[in-house]
N, C-alpha and C positions, 0 to 999 in steps of 0.2 A: 311360818317357814315357807320359803319358796323352794320348790322341788321339781325334779324331772324324773320320769320313769321310762325304762326301756328294758325289755326282755325280763321283767320281774325284778329289776334292780332300781333302787331309788337313790337319787343324789340330792343333797342339800346344795342350794345355790346361794351365793353371797356376792356382793359387789366389793371389789378391792379398790378403795378410793385412791390409794397411793399409786397403783399401777394403771388405774382406770380400765379394769377388766372385770368380767364376770368369772367367778371361780366356782367349781363344783367338786364335791367329794361324795363318793358312793358310801351309803350308810348300811350298817348291819352286816358287814363282812370284815374279817380280820385283815385281809389284804388292803393296802392303801391304794385306792384308785382315785386319782384326782385329774382334773382337766380344767381348761380355761378357754375363753373366747372373748372377742371384742363385742360381738353382737349375740343376740339370743340364737339366731340361726347357726352361727359358728360354734357357740357353746353346745347346742344340741348335737351338731355333727361330731364334735370332739368327744362328747359323752358316749355316743353310739360307737365311735371308733375305740374308745377306751374299754367299753364292755366287750366288744368283739375281739379286741386284742387279749383281754383277760381270758375269755372263753377259749381262744385259740391256744394260748399258753398252757392252760389247764389240759387241753386235749393233747398237746405236744408232750407234756410231762406225764401223761396218764393219770392225772388227778381229777377228781370229781369237783366241779366248780361249787363254791359256796353259794348258798342262797341265804337271803337275809332272815328267813323264818321258815320253820317246818310246819307250823300250825299246832304244835304241841307245846304247852307251857306248864311247867311245874312251879308252884310257889310254896314257900314256907311262910306262914303267917301265924301270929299269936292265936292261941286257942279261942280267945274271946272274939277276935276278928272273924275267924272261920265260923263260929257259932252265929254271930250277928249277920254274916253274909248268907248263911243258910236260911235264917228267919226272913231276911229281906227278900231272898229269891222266892221263897214259898209264898210270902205275902203278895208278891208280884205275879204269882201263878206261873213261875218259870223254874226250870231246872237251875241248879247252881251254875252249871256251865253256860247256859243261855244268859243268865243274869250277869255273870262275870264278863262274858264276851261283850255284852251291851255296855257295861261300865267301862271296860277298857277302850272300846270304840269311842265312847263319848270323851274320855280323858285324852285320847290320842287325836281327837278331831278327825276321825276317819269317816 
């Protein structure tokens, strides 16, 4: 995935062949924040303007801006998966949290 990051927000970047433009969409927030540009520089400029506009709108409306992640994740998994994860984390000499964080990072290509 091609992406851009600004002020803690990440956008997925795609090429729109029909209109011959680059298109971006901010990920991880409920609000639809999208932008486009003909060049990478124009796309980045529009991305930053979009985020700044979103933050200004939130401030104007007295709302707290959404962030894509809080750092807390609760999962419900089958008992056997939970048990196997505990065994795997202990075998790796890690806490379940450390082991799961590593597994998620690897899966998300971070």
